[in-house]
N, C-alpha and C positions, 0 to 999 in steps of 0.2 A: 307645764310640759318640760320634759327633760330631754335634751339632745346630747348625744355622745359624739364627739368629734373623732372621725376615723380618717387617717391620711389616705390620699389616693385621688384618682380621677373620679369626679362625681358624674354619674351617668344620668342623662335625661330620662324622665319618666313620663309616660303618657297616662294621665289619670283615667282615660277611657278604656284602657286595656287592663283587665283583671283587677279592677279597683285600685290601680296604682301599684300593683305588685309586679308588673312586667316591665322590662326595659330592653335595650339593645346595647351590647358592648362593641368593642372594636379590637382589631389585631394590631399588635405592636411588635417591634424587634425583640429578640430574645434578651438583649441587654437591659431592656426596660422592665424592671421587676415591680414597678409601682402598681399597686392593686387598683382595680376598678371597683368603685363603690356604688352599690345600688341602695338608695335610701327608700325605705318603706315607711310611709307616714302612719302615725297612730290612727286607728279607726274608731276610737272611743271619743265621744264628745259629752261634756257635761255643761250645757248652756247656762249662762248667768242671765237671768231675766230681771231687768230693772223696771220698777213701777214708780212713776213720779208722784208728786203731791198735787193738791188742788192748784189750779192755774199752771201746772207744770206740763200739761199735755196741750198740744196745738190743736185747734178746732177750726173747721170750715163750715160755712152755712149752706143751706139748701139754695138751689138756683132761684126758687121763688122768693126766698128772703133777700137774696142778692139783688134781684130786680126791684123788690119793694124798697130797699134801702139805696138803690141806684149806686151800687159799688162797682168799681172797675174789676175787682177780684172777689173771691169768695172767702177771704180770711175773716174768721170770727174772732180768733184769739191766737196770737203768735208773738210772744214777748221778745223774741230775738229780732223781730222786724221793727226797727226804730220808727220808721215812717208810720206804720200802723199804730204803734203805741202813742206817738204824738197826736195822731188823728183822733184817738179815743179820750185823751185827757180832758177835752172840753165837751165831750159828748153829754147830752142830757140824760136823765134817768130813763126816759122813754126810749131813746136810741140804744142805751145799754140793754134794756129789757129785750128789745127786738134782736139785737146782735148776739146776745148770749142767751138764747132760747134753747132749752134742752130738747124740745121737739123739732127744732129746725137746725140742728148742728150734729156733726159727726167728727171723729178724729181725722185730722188732716194727714192722711197716710201718703207715703212716697209711692208714686205710680208713674214711671217715666213713659209707659206705653200709652195710657189714656190721658195723662196730664190733667187731672181734675182740679185745675186751679181757678176755674171760672174766668180766666183771662186768656184769650187765644194767643196772646203774645208772650205768655209766661209758661215755661216748661216746668215740669216737676223738679228738675235739677236746679233751676233758677230759684224756685220757691224754697229749696233746701240748701241754698248755697252757704249758709252759715256753718253747715256740717263739714268740717275739714279733718283730715287725718295727717297731722304733721309730725307724728312720732314714727320711729322705725324699730323694727324687730332686730335683735342681734342674730337671729337665725337666718341662714341662707337656705330656706326650704324651697326646693325647685319642684317639689311634687305637690299633688293635690292636698290642700289643707284649708281649714276655715279661717286662716289669717287674713287680716285686712291688708292685702298687698295688691299692687297693680298686676293685672294679667300680663304675661309676656307679649311683646309685639308680635303681631301676626296671628294671635290667638283668635279663634272664631268667637264672635260676639264678645270682644274684649271689654272688660270692665275695669274702671279705675277704683282705687281703694275707697275714695269718697262715696262712690256709687254703692259699693258693698256695705259701707256703714249706714247709708241711708236705707238700703234694703233691710238692714237689721233694726230699723226703727229709730235710729239716732236723731233723725229729723222730726220725729213725732213729738219729741219732748223739748223742754226749754234747755237747749244745748248750752247756752251761756252759763247756766246754773249748774248743770250736771256733767259738763265735759270732763272735769278732773276725775270724777268717779269712773266714768265709762272708759276713759283712756288708761287709767291706772289698772283697772281689773283686766282689760283686754291685753295690755302690753305685758304686765309683770306676771300674771298667772300663766302666760304662754311662753315666757322666756326666763323662768326662774333659774334654770341650770343650762350651762353650755360647756361642752368639753369636760363634763363631769364635775364642774365647779359651779357653786352658787353665784348668781349675779350679785354684785356688791350692793345693789339697791336694796336687796332684802335684809341687809344689816339693820335697816330701820324697823324691821318687824321681828326677825329671828333673834332669839336669845334676849328679847326685851321683856321686862316685867310688865304684864298688862296693867299694873298700877300706874304705869307711865301715862296710859290713856284713860286713867281714872276708873279702872274696873272696880266694881263693887266687890266686897269681900265674900258675899254669898250670891251664887256659888263661887267658890275659890277657883281662879284661873291660873294655870301654869304657863310659863314662857313657851313659845313655840321653838322647838329645836330644828336644826337643819335636816336631820334624818326624817323627822315627821313631815316636814315640808316636801322632801323628796318623795316619800311614800305616797303622800296625798295627791301629788301632781303627776306622778309617773304614768307615761303611756296614754295621756289624755289631753285633748284640746278643751279650752274653756272660752268658746265664742260668747261675746257679750252682746245681748240684745236689749233694746228698750221697747216697751209697749205702752203707748199712750192709751187713754180711755176718756170717755166724755164725763168730765168731773161735775157737770151740771146734772147728770142723771144719777139714779140710785147706785150706790156702791154694790148693792146686791146684783144689779144688772151688769155692772162693770166687771164684777168678780166672775160671773158666768161667761161673759164675752172673753175675758183674758184667759180663763181656763181652756176655752175652746181654741183660742189662738195658740196657746202653749202646746196643746195636743197636736195641732196641725204642724207646728214647727218641729216637734219631735218626729212626727211621721215623715216630714220632708228630709230630715237628716238621715232617717233610715232608708228612704228611697235613694239617697245619694251614696249609700253603702256604708254609712257610719253606724256604730252601735250607740244608741241614745236611749237610755233607760230612765233617767231622772233629770230634773233641772234644779237649780238653786235660785231663789228669789231674793232680790234686794229692794227695799222700799224706801220711799221718802214720804213722811207725813201721811196724807190721806191714802197714799198707795198702800200703806199697811192695812187699812180697812179693806181695800180691794183684795189684797192677798189673803186676808182672813176669810173673806167671802168666797174666794176661789177654792180654798181647801175645805170649806164647810160642806158637810155631807148632804145638805139639802139645797145647796146653791151650786158652786162650781164643781164639787166632788172630785177635786184634783189632789187630794191628800197623798195618794199612793205614788203619784208622779213627781212630787216635790221632795227633795232630799232634805231641805232645810230653808229657813228664812232669816234674813238679817233686816231688822226693822230700824229705820233711822227716824228720830224725832216724831214718832207716831202719837197723835192725840188719842190714846187708847180708849178713853172714855169721854172724849170731847174736850172742848176748851172754852173757857169763859170769854176769850177773845172773839168767838163767833157772835155771841150776844152783843158785846161792845161794838163790834164793827157794823152790825146791822142797825144799831142805834146811832153810832157816832162816826162811822166811816173807818177806812184803813189809815194806819199811821204811815207817814212818809218813810221810805227806806233808802239808805245810802247804797244798797246793794243792787236793786233792780227797780224798774219803773212799774212793775205789776200792781202794787198797791194804789198808786195814783191813777193808773188806767182803770182798775176795777172800781175805784171810787173813794175819794177822800171824804165823802159825805154820806151820812146814814141813808138818805133817800136813794143815792146812787147804788149803794150796796144792797139795800132791801129790794130795789127794783129787779135785781138779778137773783139773789139768793132766796127770796121769798117764793120764787117760782121754780126753784131748783132743789130737788130732793137731796142731791149730793151735798150741796152746801149746808142744808139743814141738818145733815147727818154729822156735822162737825160741832153741833151744839152739845153742851154737857148732857150726858145720858143719866138714867136713873142711878147707875153705878157711881156717878160723880158725887152723890151725897146731898145732904141738906144744907141750907143756910149759906149758899154761895152768892146770892144776889141780895144786896143790902141797901137800906136807906139809913143814912146817919145824920145826926145833928149835934154839934158840939161834942163830937167823939162818942156820942151815945147812939146805939143801934135802935132805930125806931121800928124797923121792919126787916125781916130776913126770910128769904124763900130759897128753895121750897121747904115746906114743913113736913109733908107726908111722902117725900121721896119721889114725887112725880113732877118734874119741871115742865113737862108738856102741858099738863092741865093747869098748873099753878102759875106758870110764867108765859110759855110760848103761845098758848091758845087763849090766854086771858084777854078779855075784850073790855076796852074802856079805861083801864088803869094806866096812869101815866108811866109806870115803870115796866109795863108789859113789853115783850119782845117786839110786837108788831105795831107800827103806826099805819093804820089801814089805808090812809090816803097815799102812802108810798108804794103800795104793792103793785098797782097796775097803772103806771103813768102813761103807758102806750094805749090804754083803753081797749085792750083785747076783749073780744066779746065772750070768750070762753076760756076756761082753764087758768084764769088769773083773777083771783079774788081772795078775800079773807077766808071764805069757806074752802076754796081750793087749796090754800096754803095749809089750813088745818088738816085736810086730808093727807097732804104730803107729810106733815108732822106725825100723823098717826103711823104712816108707813116707816118713817125714820125711827120712831119708837120701837116698832116691831123688829126692824133691822138691828138696832142697838142691842135689844134683848137677845136676839138670836145668836149674835157673835160674841156676847159678853165673855164667855169662857173659851172661845175658839182661838187657840194658838198651836202652832206646829210643835211637835215634840223636839225638833232640833231648831230652836229659836235662839237668836242673839239680838240684843238691842243696844242702841246708844241714843242718848237724849240729853238735853240741856238741864242742868241743875245749878243755874248761875244767877245769883242775885244782881249781878251787873247787867244781865239781860233779862230783867224781871218781866213776868207775864201775869196775866189775870187768872189766878185760881178763883179768888173772890172778886166780884164786880160790885163797886159801890157808887151810889149816888150820894153826894154830900151836900146837904142844905146849908146855906150860908149862916154863920153864927147869929147875925142880927135878926134873922127871921123868927117870927113867933108862929110855931106850928101847932095847930090845935088837933089836926087829924090828917095823917098821911093819906088816907083813902079819899079825902075830899079835895086834894090838890089837883089842879088842872093846868095844862100847858097853855100859855099865852103866846109864847114865841120859842123857836127851837133853832139854834145855830146849825144843827145837824152834825156838829162836831163835839158834842158833849156838854153843851151849856144850855140849860132850860130856864126860861123865864116863866114863872108859875104863880098861881094864886091859890090860896086856901079858901074855898067857898064856904067853909064853916064860919068864917069871920063875918060879922055883920058889915054891910056896906050900903051906901046910899042907893036908892032905887034907880035902876038903869045903869049903874056904874059897877065897874070891876073893883074888887077889894085890893088891898095893897099887894104889890108884886114883890117877889123875892127870887133868888137864883139858886138853882141846884146844879151841881157839876159832876161829871164822871171823874172819879179820882184816878190818878196814874196807877199802873200796875205795881204791885208790891210783893209779889211772890216769886220764888226762884223758878227759872225756866229758860226759854230761848226767845223771849219777846212775843211768842205766839202760844206755844204749848206749855202749860205750867207743869212743874215737876209732879204735882198731885195727880195729874192725868197720866203722864208718861210712866209714873211709878207703879201704875196698875200692873204693868208687865213684871216688875220685880215682886210685887205682892202676890201675883198669881202662883209663884213657885214653879212655873213651867219652863223657865228660860235656862239655857245652858251657860249663858254669860250676859252680864249687864254692865254697861259703861255709863256712869253718871258724870257728864262732862261739863266743861265751862269754856267760855271764850268765843262762842259763835252765836250768830242770829239764825233764826229758823230756816229761812230760804237758803242761806249761804252755808248751811252745815256741811255740805259735801265739798266745801272749799277748805275746810279745816283739817289740819294734818292729823290730829288725834282721831277725828271721826273717820278719816280715810284709812288710817293704819289699823284702827280697831275693826273696821269693816273687813279689811283683807285678812286680818287674823281670824275673824269669825268665819269667813268663807273657807279658809284652809281647814279649820276645825270641822266644819260641816263636810268638806270633801273627804276628810279622813274616814268618815263613817260609810263611804260608798262601798257597796259590795256588788261587784258586777256578776251577772248571771253566767258569763262564760269568759 
């Protein structure tokens, strides 16, 4: 937004009269030549829609599941709530399966009227108290606008800025992880110019070589100049919304739901008297898959309403870490408690993700390629999969092999009578495969991306089980698990070795090797780079220095995102 300062008395404006275009002046003595200024707000809005990653959307459980688990409230997943996180750290796999059930959970939306918290003593505002708005706008806009500002005292149904942010979905997402992004976009896109001058903050982005943020040479990117910024933002508001989704369910379904929510949002702005013709989407991790589903012509069908998309750390074709974590658990993180809460052990993670299609859609797809799962001994590769380009059949649905994705006894610890079994998980994997193939080439024409390409934050492109050197391995296929630490260490036997009757042969150990490929600790460069290889992106930033979940706390990721948003906004052509 660009505001030009005009000296004089600023007249109050009633937004209800003529859409903010009418006001009332006052009589002054002849000597008073000071003009009376009526400010007319821009009526154009180009909403920024943020879609978080897996575990980045807050979920609540059904009333029936809350009763079953005897919980005081209906929180299923809310990483900003320390008490809930601490309560889940020691949860059993069965408890995790019931609490994070895709069929018994929905997005925990802000609703101060109905207060759907499952706790009669907790309001929706109390549930969302972590969402604060402690930044201020340089603008003194006294007329109707989409800015996050407190309503004036005495206003009918007065709302505070925090309530407005919560209405925009800021409480639906992991606010502690995404706050910097939401606030940066909201504040700086709407206050770039004042009194005809560019705000000094923008010197961090304007006239800065994109190579500073590790832009790839192809396609070549030019620095953003002040006039381009002015032209892109002139006469328009950029309200920032966040939209959570049920990350346990299929991203296909989430894409459809998000597309409908965006349509309703655009219609709401139109009813309020704004001109709203497009939106821009910003994503984190799995949110990129949801956005691709939203614009897919057979899913969300939102292509014509989206001006462009900025993808952050997207597992474009899956991630080897998904296999590793279902077998060995999440790694501890210094940035958030989510990994420990979702499960440090393989059986804890499998109990959730084996029953959640959304989680299974983070596994490497067919486009990921062959030979990424390996068994090694003395630095020699004894087996590598897949061989025929189908990890679903060769790894994920494989039954009985010690290196397969699924340990069947981990799938249904809660002993649910239906919809939770090896067969049910295989059905979900078939649907994941269909989804992967459907969106394989789906990218918006105005797409930008940033992702980790850092050896210091290595990720699993290839996932390897290493057999101890002292072991004598006759046949990888006859190895059987005797004991499993559930964190990447297997005690096994090779049954092809002769052993005394009634006794198990000599045991040896095989371990999951640490990650060794560039990435961001979760998404390997190999997967993220599919965006570059597609040739469909207007700009790509191959960055270093951040961990996956904390990417939007990194200065280079934030500044390259804002650069990308302005470049997308430059392409906007209003109908009138």
